[in-house]
Backbone as a printed PyTorch tensor [residue, N CA C, xyz], in Angstrom:
tensor([[[ 64.6570, 101.5450, 121.4300],
         [ 63.9820,  99.8470, 120.9130],
         [ 63.3790, 100.5210, 119.6620]],

        [[ 63.3040, 100.1030, 118.3450],
         [ 62.3690, 100.2860, 117.5110],
         [ 61.6230,  99.0460, 117.0240]],

        [[ 60.1940,  99.0010, 116.6970],
         [ 59.5000,  98.1430, 116.5270],
         [ 59.1200,  98.6710, 114.8260]],

        [[ 59.2010,  97.4530, 114.4080],
         [ 58.8140,  97.3230, 112.7850],
         [ 57.8560,  96.2120, 112.1850]],

        [[ 56.5260,  96.6870, 111.8570],
         [ 55.5740,  95.8320, 111.3770],
         [ 56.0930,  95.2530, 110.0530]],

        [[ 56.0530,  93.7960, 109.7390],
         [ 56.4400,  93.5250, 108.6230],
         [ 55.0380,  93.0210, 107.6150]],

        [[ 54.0720,  93.2180, 108.3260],
         [ 52.5220,  92.6740, 107.9500],
         [ 52.1140,  91.5450, 108.4320]],

        [[ 50.8490,  91.2590, 108.4560],
         [ 49.9970,  90.0550, 109.3920],
         [ 50.4900,  89.8920, 110.4510]],

        [[ 51.1670,  88.9330, 111.2470],
         [ 51.2690,  89.1140, 112.5430],
         [ 52.7530,  89.2700, 112.9030]],

        [[ 53.7860,  89.7760, 111.8620],
         [ 55.4090,  89.1980, 111.6160],
         [ 55.5100,  90.9340, 112.4290]],

        [[ 56.4920,  91.1560, 113.1270],
         [ 57.3430,  92.1990, 113.7460],
         [ 59.1070,  91.8930, 113.6930]],

        [[ 59.3600,  92.9800, 113.8410],
         [ 60.8100,  92.9620, 114.0490],
         [ 61.1500,  94.1710, 115.2060]],

        [[ 62.0500,  93.4550, 116.2460],
         [ 62.3610,  94.3940, 117.1400],
         [ 63.8600,  94.5180, 117.1920]],

        [[ 63.9860,  95.7430, 117.2630],
         [ 65.6280,  96.0440, 117.0940],
         [ 66.0960,  96.9560, 118.0870]],

        [[ 66.6670,  96.1100, 119.0370],
         [ 67.5760,  96.8010, 120.2270],
         [ 69.0650,  97.0990, 120.2680]],

        [[ 69.6270,  97.5260, 121.2310],
         [ 70.9930,  98.1070, 121.3360],
         [ 72.1970,  96.9420, 120.7200]],

        [[ 71.5580,  95.7530, 121.0030],
         [ 72.8520,  94.4670, 120.4080],
         [ 72.1010,  93.2560, 119.9610]],

        [[ 70.6210,  93.2380, 119.8920],
         [ 69.9080,  92.4550, 119.3180],
         [ 68.8790,  92.6510, 118.4640]],

        [[ 68.5720,  91.7660, 117.5100],
         [ 67.2660,  91.6780, 116.6920],
         [ 66.6020,  90.3340, 116.5480]],

        [[ 65.0480,  90.6600, 116.6330],
         [ 64.3960,  89.9050, 117.0210],
         [ 63.2560,  90.0020, 116.2180]],

        [[ 62.8220,  88.5920, 115.5780],
         [ 61.9260,  88.5250, 114.4950],
         [ 60.5860,  87.8050, 115.1690]],

        [[ 59.4960,  87.9030, 115.3170],
         [ 58.4030,  86.9900, 115.6640],
         [ 57.4150,  86.9580, 114.3840]],

        [[ 57.1400,  85.9010, 114.2960],
         [ 55.9520,  85.2140, 113.4230],
         [ 56.0410,  85.6660, 111.8780]],

        [[ 57.4030,  85.2490, 111.4530],
         [ 57.5380,  85.5370, 109.9680],
         [ 56.6600,  84.6460, 109.1370]],

        [[ 55.8670,  85.3730, 108.4340],
         [ 55.1480,  84.3890, 107.3820],
         [ 55.7540,  83.9880, 106.3220]],

        [[ 54.8450,  82.7550, 105.4710],
         [ 55.7230,  82.2090, 104.1710],
         [ 54.2380,  82.6540, 102.9530]],

        [[ 54.5990,  82.0610, 101.8730],
         [ 53.4370,  82.0940, 100.7790],
         [ 53.6120,  83.9750, 100.9870]],

        [[ 53.9150,  84.8590, 100.8190],
         [ 53.7420,  86.5060, 100.8910],
         [ 52.4170,  86.7030,  99.5930]],

        [[ 52.6030,  85.7130,  98.4710],
         [ 51.6730,  86.1520,  97.4840],
         [ 49.8920,  85.7020,  98.0410]],

        [[ 49.7090,  85.0050,  99.1030],
         [ 48.6050,  84.8680,  99.4720],
         [ 48.0500,  85.6960, 100.7440]],

        [[ 48.9380,  86.3260, 100.9030],
         [ 48.4630,  87.6520, 101.8310],
         [ 48.7530,  89.2290, 101.1210]],

        [[ 49.1690,  89.1600,  99.8690],
         [ 49.3960,  90.5180,  99.2670],
         [ 50.3650,  91.3310,  99.9470]],

        [[ 51.3760,  90.7050, 100.4660],
         [ 52.7320,  91.4930, 100.7960],
         [ 54.1260,  90.9850, 100.4790]],

        [[ 55.0950,  91.6300, 100.9010],
         [ 56.4140,  91.2690, 100.1160],
         [ 57.4220,  90.3660, 101.0890]],

        [[ 57.9660,  89.3680, 100.2950],
         [ 58.8740,  88.4410, 101.0140],
         [ 59.4250,  88.9830, 102.0420]],

        [[ 59.5740,  88.5690, 103.3330],
         [ 60.4820,  88.7020, 104.4330],
         [ 62.0630,  88.2500, 104.0330]],

        [[ 62.8980,  89.0620, 104.2970],
         [ 64.0800,  88.7170, 103.9660],
         [ 64.8530,  89.9310, 104.8890]],

        [[ 65.3310,  89.1880, 106.3720],
         [ 65.5310,  89.8350, 107.0820],
         [ 66.9430,  88.9800, 108.0490]],

        [[ 67.6920,  89.8580, 108.5580],
         [ 68.7830,  88.8560, 109.6700],
         [ 68.0080,  89.0950, 111.1120]],

        [[ 68.5150,  88.5780, 111.8090],
         [ 67.7020,  88.1930, 113.4020],
         [ 68.6680,  87.3150, 114.1520]],

        [[ 68.8300,  87.9000, 115.3730],
         [ 69.3970,  86.8110, 116.5390],
         [ 68.3190,  85.9600, 117.0600]],

        [[ 67.3820,  86.2070, 117.2710],
         [ 66.3070,  85.1810, 117.6860],
         [ 64.8110,  85.9250, 117.0350]],

        [[ 64.0620,  84.3950, 116.7900],
         [ 63.1320,  84.2120, 116.1690],
         [ 62.1810,  83.7810, 117.0740]],

        [[ 61.0290,  84.3010, 117.2980],
         [ 59.7940,  83.4810, 117.9340],
         [ 58.5980,  83.0000, 116.9880]],

        [[ 58.0010,  81.5550, 117.1130],
         [ 57.0530,  81.5660, 116.4600],
         [ 55.9590,  80.9760, 117.3720]],

        [[ 54.7470,  81.3470, 117.2560],
         [ 53.5020,  81.5540, 118.1470],
         [ 53.1510,  80.2650, 118.3200]],

        [[ 52.8030,  79.8000, 116.6970],
         [ 52.2720,  78.5910, 116.1010],
         [ 52.9660,  78.0490, 114.9210]],

        [[ 52.4010,  76.9340, 114.6000],
         [ 53.0650,  76.0570, 113.5660],
         [ 52.2510,  76.2800, 112.3430]],

        [[ 51.3790,  78.0050, 111.6090],
         [ 51.2140,  77.7310, 110.5150],
         [ 52.0150,  78.3040, 109.5220]],

        [[ 51.8310,  78.1980, 108.4510],
         [ 52.3900,  78.8810, 107.1510],
         [ 52.5410,  80.3840, 107.1110]],

        [[ 51.2680,  80.8960, 107.8350],
         [ 51.6970,  82.6210, 108.0660],
         [ 52.2870,  82.9360, 108.9230]],

        [[ 52.9570,  81.8830, 110.0180],
         [ 53.7370,  82.1320, 111.0220],
         [ 54.9690,  81.9090, 111.2830]],

        [[ 55.2660,  80.7420, 110.8060],
         [ 56.5050,  80.0710, 111.1500],
         [ 57.8920,  79.7620, 110.1340]],

        [[ 57.7980,  80.8600, 108.9680],
         [ 58.5640,  80.9970, 108.0900],
         [ 59.9650,  81.1190, 108.4330]],

        [[ 60.8240,  80.1160, 109.4050],
         [ 61.7020,  80.7310, 109.7110],
         [ 62.6790,  80.7940, 108.7390]],

        [[ 62.6840,  80.2780, 107.4740],
         [ 63.8490,  80.1430, 106.2790],
         [ 63.6800,  81.4270, 105.7430]],

        [[ 62.8500,  82.0070, 106.0630],
         [ 63.1940,  83.5730, 105.5020],
         [ 64.0430,  84.5830, 106.4020]],

        [[ 64.5920,  84.2420, 107.5650],
         [ 65.1770,  84.5680, 108.4180],
         [ 66.8390,  84.4240, 108.2250]],

        [[ 67.6030,  85.5800, 108.0420],
         [ 69.2970,  84.8120, 108.0500],
         [ 69.8970,  85.1490, 109.0670]],

        [[ 71.1800,  84.7190, 109.3010],
         [ 72.3660,  85.0100, 110.8060],
         [ 71.8660,  84.0480, 111.7210]],

        [[ 71.3330,  82.6640, 111.1850],
         [ 71.5740,  81.6560, 112.2930],
         [ 70.6100,  82.1780, 113.2410]],

        [[ 69.8440,  82.3690, 113.3970],
         [ 68.9360,  82.6800, 114.6520],
         [ 68.4440,  81.4180, 115.5690]],

        [[ 68.6370,  81.8600, 117.0240],
         [ 68.0140,  80.6780, 117.8540],
         [ 66.3990,  81.4110, 117.8840]],

        [[ 65.6710,  79.7650, 117.6500],
         [ 64.1250,  79.6920, 117.8210],
         [ 63.8540,  79.3100, 118.6410]],

        [[ 62.5710,  80.2360, 119.3280],
         [ 61.8570,  79.3880, 120.7260],
         [ 60.3910,  79.5250, 119.8650]],

        [[ 59.4680,  78.2880, 120.0690],
         [ 58.6210,  78.0740, 119.6730],
         [ 57.6590,  77.2190, 120.4160]],

        [[ 57.7970,  77.2000, 121.4310],
         [ 56.7640,  76.6040, 122.8230],
         [ 56.9990,  77.1690, 123.7630]],

        [[ 56.0720,  77.1520, 124.9770],
         [ 56.1550,  77.5640, 126.2340],
         [ 57.5690,  77.3390, 126.9210]],

        [[ 57.9470,  78.3920, 127.8820],
         [ 59.2880,  78.2300, 128.1960],
         [ 59.6530,  79.4240, 129.0260]],

        [[ 60.5930,  79.2080, 129.5110],
         [ 61.6280,  80.8060, 129.7310],
         [ 63.0870,  80.6200, 129.1610]],

        [[ 63.3130,  81.8630, 128.6660],
         [ 64.7010,  82.0830, 127.9880],
         [ 65.2930,  83.0920, 127.8510]],

        [[ 66.5180,  83.1010, 127.6140],
         [ 67.6650,  84.2010, 127.3200],
         [ 68.3880,  84.0480, 126.6100]],

        [[ 68.4560,  85.6450, 125.8020],
         [ 69.7030,  85.8640, 124.7490],
         [ 70.2430,  86.7510, 124.8570]],

        [[ 71.5280,  86.8650, 124.9880],
         [ 72.1010,  88.3450, 125.2020],
         [ 71.5280,  89.1100, 126.4080]],

        [[ 71.0660,  88.4890, 127.3490],
         [ 70.8090,  89.1200, 128.2470],
         [ 69.0700,  89.6460, 127.9920]],

        [[ 68.4150,  89.1860, 127.1450],
         [ 67.1680,  89.7990, 126.7780],
         [ 66.2970,  88.0330, 127.1560]],

        [[ 65.4820,  88.3020, 128.0540],
         [ 64.6940,  87.0600, 128.7610],
         [ 63.2880,  87.1660, 128.0220]],

        [[ 62.8110,  85.7900, 127.5530],
         [ 61.6880,  85.9420, 126.7650],
         [ 61.0050,  84.5800, 127.7190]],

        [[ 59.4240,  84.7000, 127.4570],
         [ 58.4490,  83.9470, 128.4990],
         [ 57.8230,  83.1390, 127.3110]],

        [[ 57.4000,  82.1680, 127.2830],
         [ 56.5470,  81.5050, 126.3750],
         [ 55.2400,  80.9600, 127.0730]],

        [[ 54.0280,  81.5430, 126.9140],
         [ 52.6770,  81.3720, 127.6580],
         [ 51.8460,  80.5610, 126.7950]],

        [[ 51.2030,  79.1040, 127.3300],
         [ 50.6680,  78.2690, 126.4760],
         [ 49.0870,  78.7950, 126.5520]],

        [[ 48.6280,  78.9410, 125.4350],
         [ 47.5880,  79.2960, 125.4970],
         [ 46.5900,  78.4520, 123.9770]],

        [[ 45.0850,  78.9710, 123.7190],
         [ 44.2580,  78.6470, 122.7890],
         [ 44.6850,  79.4430, 121.4530]],

        [[ 44.5690,  78.1720, 120.4440],
         [ 44.6180,  79.2450, 119.3140],
         [ 42.9820,  79.3050, 118.8400]],

        [[ 42.8170,  80.3670, 117.7730],
         [ 41.4050,  80.7580, 117.4220],
         [ 40.6030,  80.1050, 116.9580]],

        [[ 40.9160,  79.0380, 115.6330],
         [ 40.4140,  78.2060, 115.1300],
         [ 40.9370,  76.8630, 115.1070]],

        [[ 41.6270,  76.2700, 115.6220],
         [ 42.3110,  75.1200, 115.5700],
         [ 42.4940,  74.4700, 116.7390]],

        [[ 41.4160,  73.8640, 117.6680],
         [ 41.7340,  73.6690, 118.9870],
         [ 42.7400,  72.3580, 119.0290]],

        [[ 43.5030,  71.7330, 118.1190],
         [ 44.6030,  70.7000, 118.2690],
         [ 45.6280,  71.5950, 118.3740]],

        [[ 45.8900,  72.9110, 117.8690],
         [ 47.2130,  73.2480, 117.8140],
         [ 47.3040,  74.2510, 118.6130]],

        [[ 48.2280,  74.1230, 119.5710],
         [ 48.8150,  75.2240, 120.5180],
         [ 49.2360,  76.8070, 120.1200]],

        [[ 48.7560,  77.6040, 121.1030],
         [ 49.3310,  78.9700, 120.6810],
         [ 50.4560,  79.5020, 121.5800]],

        [[ 51.2950,  79.8960, 121.3410],
         [ 52.0660,  80.4760, 122.4930],
         [ 52.4100,  81.8180, 122.4010]],

        [[ 51.7640,  82.3860, 123.8480],
         [ 51.9640,  84.0800, 124.0030],
         [ 53.5240,  84.0850, 124.2230]],

        [[ 54.3950,  85.1900, 123.6900],
         [ 55.4770,  85.6460, 123.7980],
         [ 55.3940,  86.8170, 124.8410]],

        [[ 56.4280,  87.0500, 125.6490],
         [ 56.6500,  88.1510, 126.4310],
         [ 58.2250,  88.5950, 126.2200]],

        [[ 58.5110,  89.6550, 125.9730],
         [ 59.8650,  89.4840, 125.9050],
         [ 60.3360,  91.0870, 126.8550]],

        [[ 60.9010,  90.7210, 127.5820],
         [ 61.8200,  92.1720, 128.6360],
         [ 63.2520,  92.3900, 128.1240]],

        [[ 63.1040,  93.6240, 127.3940],
         [ 64.4510,  94.2230, 126.8400],
         [ 64.1190,  96.0690, 127.0580]],

        [[ 65.6750,  96.3950, 126.8260],
         [ 65.6880,  97.4070, 127.4690],
         [ 64.6960,  98.0140, 128.3170]],

        [[ 64.3220,  97.8220, 129.6470],
         [ 63.5350,  97.9980, 130.5010],
         [ 61.9450,  98.2820, 130.0230]],

        [[ 61.5190,  97.5710, 129.2200],
         [ 60.3110,  97.2050, 128.6100],
         [ 60.2270,  96.0090, 128.5270]],

        [[ 58.5800,  95.7670, 128.6870],
         [ 58.2700,  94.5560, 127.8490],
         [ 56.6420,  94.4580, 127.3460]],

        [[ 57.4700,  93.6860, 126.4890],
         [ 56.5720,  93.4640, 125.1060],
         [ 55.7010,  92.2390, 125.2620]],

        [[ 54.4360,  92.0790, 124.6340],
         [ 53.8930,  90.6000, 124.6320],
         [ 53.0370,  90.5320, 123.4190]],

        [[ 53.5500,  89.4850, 122.6820],
         [ 53.1300,  89.2520, 121.3580],
         [ 51.8300,  87.8530, 121.5250]],

        [[ 50.6600,  88.3300, 121.3060],
         [ 49.5930,  87.2570, 121.3100],
         [ 49.7300,  86.1490, 120.7110]],

        [[ 50.3430,  85.9250, 119.3570],
         [ 49.9630,  84.9160, 118.4820],
         [ 48.5820,  84.8940, 117.8540]],

        [[ 48.2680,  84.1750, 117.7560],
         [ 46.8790,  83.6290, 116.7860],
         [ 45.9370,  83.1500, 118.2580]],

        [[ 45.9070,  84.1830, 119.2480],
         [ 44.9610,  83.9920, 120.4900],
         [ 43.5190,  84.0330, 119.9330]],

        [[ 42.6800,  82.7630, 120.7200],
         [ 41.4250,  82.7140, 120.2920],
         [ 40.4410,  82.7930, 121.3970]],

        [[ 40.9950,  83.2180, 122.7370],
         [ 40.0690,  83.6890, 123.5350],
         [ 40.4490,  84.5260, 124.8650]],

        [[ 39.6350,  84.8390, 125.5780],
         [ 40.3650,  85.8140, 126.5340],
         [ 41.1760,  85.1090, 127.7510]],

        [[ 42.2010,  86.0260, 128.4120],
         [ 43.0000,  85.1810, 129.1330],
         [ 42.3400,  84.6620, 130.5490]],

        [[ 42.9950,  83.6410, 131.0260],
         [ 42.9840,  83.3400, 132.1120],
         [ 43.4230,  83.9830, 133.6860]],

        [[ 43.1090,  83.9670, 134.5370],
         [ 43.8970,  84.1870, 135.5710],
         [ 45.4890,  83.4790, 135.6480]],

        [[ 45.6490,  82.5640, 135.1900],
         [ 47.0890,  81.9350, 135.2510],
         [ 47.6460,  82.6050, 134.1810]],

        [[ 46.9690,  82.7430, 133.0310],
         [ 48.0180,  83.4520, 132.0300],
         [ 48.5250,  84.8360, 132.2870]],

        [[ 47.1870,  85.5840, 132.8250],
         [ 47.4890,  87.1680, 133.1000],
         [ 48.5430,  86.9690, 134.6670]],

        [[ 48.8530,  86.1420, 135.2180],
         [ 49.5670,  86.2180, 136.3890],
         [ 51.3520,  86.4650, 135.4440]],

        [[ 51.0120,  85.2930, 134.4680],
         [ 52.3240,  85.1230, 134.0360],
         [ 53.2810,  86.3830, 132.8470]],

        [[ 52.2300,  87.2910, 132.7730],
         [ 51.7450,  88.5030, 132.1670],
         [ 52.1080,  90.0360, 132.7350]],

        [[ 52.2630,  90.0520, 133.6030],
         [ 52.3080,  91.1740, 134.6280],
         [ 52.8800,  92.3420, 134.0110]],

        [[ 52.5750,  93.3910, 133.9730],
         [ 53.0500,  94.5800, 133.6440],
         [ 53.6560,  94.8590, 132.5760]],

        [[ 52.7140,  94.6310, 131.5550],
         [ 52.8500,  94.7210, 129.8350],
         [ 53.4030,  96.3490, 129.5860]],

        [[ 53.9440,  96.6730, 128.6590],
         [ 54.2400,  98.0960, 128.3620],
         [ 53.5930,  98.3010, 126.8890]],

        [[ 53.9020,  97.0250, 125.9390],
         [ 53.6770,  97.0810, 124.5510],
         [ 52.8590,  96.0360, 123.9870]],

        [[ 51.5540,  95.8530, 123.9120],
         [ 50.8770,  94.7530, 123.6460],
         [ 50.5340,  94.7680, 121.9610]],

        [[ 51.0150,  93.4220, 121.4960],
         [ 50.5460,  93.3690, 119.9670],
         [ 49.3530,  92.5860, 120.0470]],

        [[ 48.3030,  92.7510, 119.4790],
         [ 47.0730,  92.0320, 119.7450],
         [ 46.6590,  91.8090, 118.4970]],

        [[ 46.0650,  90.6050, 118.0960],
         [ 45.3880,  90.4750, 116.8550],
         [ 43.9290,  90.4990, 117.3350]],

        [[ 43.3890,  91.0930, 115.8800],
         [ 41.8580,  92.0880, 115.9280],
         [ 41.0030,  91.5730, 114.6070]],

        [[ 41.7710,  90.3670, 114.0430],
         [ 40.8200,  90.2350, 112.5710],
         [ 39.4890,  89.4060, 112.9100]],

        [[ 39.4590,  88.4070, 113.9480],
         [ 38.3740,  87.5180, 114.0670],
         [ 38.6420,  86.5130, 113.2670]],

        [[ 37.9380,  85.3860, 113.0440],
         [ 37.9750,  84.1130, 112.4970],
         [ 39.0420,  83.2700, 112.9870]],

        [[ 40.3740,  83.4590, 112.9320],
         [ 41.5510,  82.7240, 113.1430],
         [ 41.8350,  83.0660, 114.3760]],

        [[ 41.4570,  84.1710, 114.6190],
         [ 41.7460,  84.8490, 116.0010],
         [ 40.7640,  85.6210, 116.8960]],

        [[ 40.9490,  86.2460, 118.2550],
         [ 39.9500,  87.2470, 118.7050],
         [ 39.3740,  88.0110, 117.9140]],

        [[ 38.1640,  88.4370, 118.1710],
         [ 37.6250,  89.4910, 117.1980],
         [ 38.0180,  91.1680, 117.8590]],

        [[ 37.3410,  92.1610, 117.2700],
         [ 37.7940,  93.2180, 117.7300],
         [ 37.2020,  93.5710, 118.9270]],

        [[ 35.7700,  92.7510, 119.4770],
         [ 35.2540,  92.7270, 120.7790],
         [ 36.2880,  92.1450, 121.9290]],

        [[ 36.5810,  90.5650, 121.6290],
         [ 37.1130,  90.2250, 122.2620],
         [ 38.5920,  91.3970, 122.4450]],

        [[ 39.1420,  91.3410, 121.4770],
         [ 40.6830,  92.1330, 121.6590],
         [ 40.5200,  93.2880, 122.5720]],

        [[ 39.1470,  93.8620, 123.0410],
         [ 39.2440,  94.9710, 123.5340],
         [ 39.0140,  94.4250, 125.0570]],

        [[ 38.6020,  93.6870, 125.2790],
         [ 38.6020,  92.7680, 126.7040],
         [ 40.0310,  92.2220, 127.0220]],

        [[ 40.4690,  91.5510, 125.8910],
         [ 41.6610,  90.9810, 126.5230],
         [ 42.7370,  92.4600, 126.7870]],

        [[ 42.3460,  93.2760, 125.9910],
         [ 43.5200,  94.6250, 126.5480],
         [ 43.0110,  95.0910, 127.8630]],

        [[ 41.8080,  95.3600, 127.7600],
         [ 41.5970,  95.5220, 129.3130],
         [ 42.0080,  94.8910, 130.3870]],

        [[ 41.9800,  93.4920, 130.2740],
         [ 42.7000,  92.9650, 131.1440],
         [ 44.2470,  92.8090, 131.1780]],

        [[ 44.7580,  93.3170, 130.4990],
         [ 46.1470,  93.3090, 130.3480],
         [ 46.5870,  94.9160, 130.7360]],

        [[ 46.2020,  95.6820, 130.5280],
         [ 46.1270,  97.1950, 130.2570],
         [ 47.5880,  97.8270, 130.0920]],

        [[ 48.1190,  97.4860, 128.8810],
         [ 49.1680,  97.7760, 128.3540],
         [ 49.5710,  99.6120, 128.2400]],

        [[ 50.2730,  99.8600, 127.7970],
         [ 50.6330, 101.7710, 127.7820],
         [ 50.4900, 101.7120, 126.1450]],

        [[ 50.7960, 100.8670, 125.4260],
         [ 50.9680, 100.9070, 123.9600],
         [ 50.2840,  99.8250, 123.3110]],

        [[ 49.0060,  99.9260, 122.5880],
         [ 48.6330,  98.7500, 121.7840],
         [ 48.7960,  98.7860, 120.4560]],

        [[ 49.0850,  97.7620, 120.1230],
         [ 49.7990,  97.6260, 118.4410],
         [ 48.8250,  96.4180, 117.8570]],

        [[ 47.7230,  96.8440, 117.2020],
         [ 46.9870,  95.8270, 116.7200],
         [ 47.4600,  95.1040, 115.3660]],

        [[ 47.2630,  93.7550, 115.0890],
         [ 47.8540,  92.6290, 114.0460],
         [ 46.9250,  92.1550, 113.4880]],

        [[ 47.4430,  91.3830, 112.9100],
         [ 46.5350,  90.1610, 112.1590],
         [ 45.0240,  90.4160, 111.4470]],

        [[ 45.1900,  91.6620, 111.1490],
         [ 43.9880,  91.7690, 110.4140],
         [ 43.9420,  92.1850, 108.3410]],

        [[ 43.1720,  92.2530, 107.8050],
         [ 42.9430,  92.6190, 106.4890],
         [ 43.8300,  93.5400, 105.8850]],

        [[ 44.7120,  93.4620, 105.3310],
         [ 45.7310,  94.7740, 104.5160],
         [ 45.2150,  94.6100, 103.0820]],

        [[ 43.9180,  93.9850, 103.0290],
         [ 43.5860,  94.3150, 101.2610],
         [ 43.1170,  93.1720, 100.5000]],

        [[ 43.9690,  91.8510, 101.1980],
         [ 43.9070,  90.8450, 100.5640],
         [ 43.1230,  89.6200, 101.0100]],

        [[ 43.0260,  89.5890, 102.4840],
         [ 42.6790,  88.3360, 103.0790],
         [ 40.7180,  89.1430, 103.8090]],

        [[ 40.1320,  89.6610, 102.6550],
         [ 38.5740,  90.0850, 103.4720],
         [ 37.7450,  88.5640, 103.9520]],

        [[ 38.5090,  87.3600, 104.3840],
         [ 38.0700,  86.7910, 105.7710],
         [ 38.4780,  87.3880, 106.7930]],

        [[ 39.1150,  87.8980, 106.8730],
         [ 39.4060,  89.1500, 108.1490],
         [ 39.1140,  89.9660, 107.9610]],

        [[ 38.7440,  90.6520, 109.4360],
         [ 38.4600,  92.1630, 109.6560],
         [ 39.4570,  93.0400, 109.0200]],

        [[ 38.9820,  94.4820, 108.9190],
         [ 40.3210,  95.0550, 108.6230],
         [ 40.5650,  95.7360, 110.1040]],

        [[ 41.6130,  96.5940, 110.1740],
         [ 42.0280,  97.4740, 111.4440],
         [ 40.6860,  98.3580, 111.7410]],

        [[ 40.1340,  98.9590, 110.7030],
         [ 39.0540, 100.1600, 111.1630],
         [ 37.9590,  99.2160, 112.0790]],

        [[ 38.0040,  98.1330, 111.5910],
         [ 36.6990,  97.6430, 112.9550],
         [ 37.1030,  97.6590, 114.3510]],

        [[ 38.4700,  97.4690, 114.1360],
         [ 39.0920,  97.1270, 115.9070],
         [ 38.9630,  98.6920, 116.4960]],

        [[ 39.3020,  99.6290, 115.4340],
         [ 39.7500, 101.1830, 115.9740],
         [ 38.0370, 101.7580, 116.3720]],

        [[ 37.4020, 101.4280, 115.5060],
         [ 35.5620, 101.8250, 116.0090],
         [ 35.4330, 100.9970, 117.4160]],

        [[ 35.7720,  99.7110, 117.6660],
         [ 35.5140,  98.9990, 118.6970],
         [ 36.1630,  99.6390, 120.0260]],

        [[ 37.1680, 100.0400, 119.9090],
         [ 37.8940, 100.6140, 121.1850],
         [ 37.6690, 101.8800, 121.1130]],

        [[ 37.3290, 102.7050, 120.4180],
         [ 37.2990, 104.0060, 120.4470],
         [ 37.9860, 105.0180, 120.6460]],

        [[ 39.4160, 104.7290, 120.3720],
         [ 40.7230, 105.4630, 120.3540],
         [ 41.0940, 106.2450, 119.1430]],

        [[ 41.8530, 107.5040, 119.0960],
         [ 42.0660, 107.8750, 117.6880],
         [ 43.7960, 107.0890, 117.4670]],

        [[ 43.9450, 106.5500, 116.7330],
         [ 45.2880, 105.7000, 116.2580],
         [ 46.1000, 106.8870, 115.7930]],

        [[ 47.6420, 106.3440, 116.5310],
         [ 48.5440, 107.2870, 115.8170],
         [ 49.1700, 106.1630, 114.6870]],

        [[ 49.1120, 106.7220, 113.5010],
         [ 49.5370, 106.1770, 112.2320],
         [ 50.7770, 106.3440, 111.6600]],

        [[ 51.7760, 105.2890, 111.5550],
         [ 53.5080, 105.4530, 111.8170],
         [ 53.8750, 104.6480, 111.0930]],

        [[ 54.9700, 104.6800, 109.9510],
         [ 56.0160, 103.7850, 109.6440],
         [ 56.6450, 102.8020, 110.3660]],

        [[ 57.2460, 103.3140, 111.3260],
         [ 57.5210, 102.5610, 112.6700],
         [ 57.9030, 103.3780, 113.9570]],

        [[ 58.3700, 102.0780, 114.9850],
         [ 57.6950, 102.9750, 116.2320],
         [ 59.0690, 102.9860, 117.5300]],

        [[ 59.6370, 104.1560, 117.5640],
         [ 60.7030, 104.1840, 118.1040],
         [ 60.3270, 104.4700, 119.8030]],

        [[ 61.0150, 103.6090, 120.5490],
         [ 60.2710, 104.0960, 122.2000],
         [ 61.3440, 103.3870, 123.1240]],

        [[ 61.7740, 104.5280, 124.0940],
         [ 62.3180, 103.7840, 125.3770],
         [ 61.2160, 104.0320, 126.5020]],

        [[ 61.5610, 103.8580, 127.8790],
         [ 60.8180, 103.4430, 129.0490],
         [ 60.1850, 104.7790, 129.1940]],

        [[ 60.9160, 106.1150, 129.0710],
         [ 60.7070, 107.1620, 129.2960],
         [ 59.5560, 107.7540, 128.1700]],

        [[ 59.4560, 107.1190, 127.4430],
         [ 58.3790, 107.6810, 126.5120],
         [ 57.0060, 107.1610, 126.2280]],

        [[ 56.9410, 106.1260, 127.3460],
         [ 55.7560, 105.8020, 127.6510],
         [ 54.5700, 106.4920, 128.2780]],

        [[ 53.3210, 106.5320, 127.7020],
         [ 52.5130, 107.2910, 127.7120],
         [ 51.7680, 106.9480, 129.2960]],

        [[ 51.2200, 108.0370, 129.9920],
         [ 50.4580, 107.7320, 131.2500],
         [ 49.1410, 107.2420, 130.6690]],

        [[ 48.3230, 107.3120, 129.8720],
         [ 47.0410, 106.8070, 129.3730],
         [ 47.5450, 106.2640, 128.0430]],

        [[ 46.9300, 105.0870, 127.9420],
         [ 46.9990, 104.1270, 126.8340],
         [ 46.8890, 104.4680, 125.7000]],

        [[ 47.6130, 104.1510, 124.4160],
         [ 47.8640, 104.5200, 123.4390],
         [ 48.0840, 103.8300, 122.3220]],

        [[ 46.9460, 103.9800, 121.0060],
         [ 46.6150, 103.0180, 120.2560],
         [ 47.6960, 103.6240, 119.0200]],

        [[ 48.7790, 102.6910, 118.4250],
         [ 49.6390, 102.6840, 117.3330],
         [ 49.1970, 101.8060, 115.8530]],

        [[ 48.9350, 102.1470, 115.1240],
         [ 49.1570, 101.3110, 113.7980],
         [ 50.3910, 101.7810, 112.8360]],

        [[ 50.9500, 100.6620, 112.6350],
         [ 52.1000, 100.7640, 112.1240],
         [ 52.0650, 100.5860, 110.4840]],

        [[ 52.5250, 101.3190, 109.9760],
         [ 52.3540, 100.6190, 108.3440],
         [ 53.5770,  99.6400, 107.8800]],

        [[ 53.6010,  98.6620, 107.0530],
         [ 53.8910,  97.5020, 106.8570],
         [ 55.2140,  97.8960, 106.0820]],

        [[ 56.5200,  97.2780, 106.2250],
         [ 57.4930,  97.2440, 105.7630],
         [ 57.9630,  96.9130, 104.6590]]])
C-alpha cells in the first residue's frame, strides 16, 4: 500500500485494486495548496466543512462514506465512528478506520477531544494513525500525544497543521517537539504488514 499526503487532512491510499481519498479540501488558495484532481474508488468525508468535503474534486464516480457505520468495497472494510469536532459542537466528526492489505489505518478527521473507552474499543489494533495536531479546530499537540498513547499505533502520520498559509493553526514542529520523536520525512510512504516497526515511528509526509 502507498500513502500520499495531499495536504491539510487529505490523503490518498493506493492499494492493489483500490484507490481511496480521505477529506479532499476545496478552495485550495485559502490553504496555500494545489487543487486536488485525482481519481478514486472510495471517498471518505469525516465532516461537512469546505476544507474536508470537496467530493467534486475526485473523478471516477467514487462511493462516498460520510457518516458512522460499517461498509465494504472491493473486499476492503471501512468503519465510521462518531466523535466530537474540535470547535463546532453542533457538527459531528467521523473517525474512519480502513482495513486493507492486512493493515488497519485510522484517520481522526477534526477530532476535538481524547477518546472514550467505547471509541477505543471500536479502534482496536491500529497500525497507521493519521492524527490532527494543529489545535484550534482540532486537538492540539499535547492532546494528540495523549490520543496516540491511547491508540498505540505503529506508524504516526501528523496532519491538519500549518503548511505556511494558516497561522491560526500550529506548525508540525510543535507536535514533533511535544512527542519527542525524530521524524522520517519522505515524499510518500509505501508499507506492508512486514514493514511495520516494533517501536512506534513518526512519519512526516511531503504534500503532493
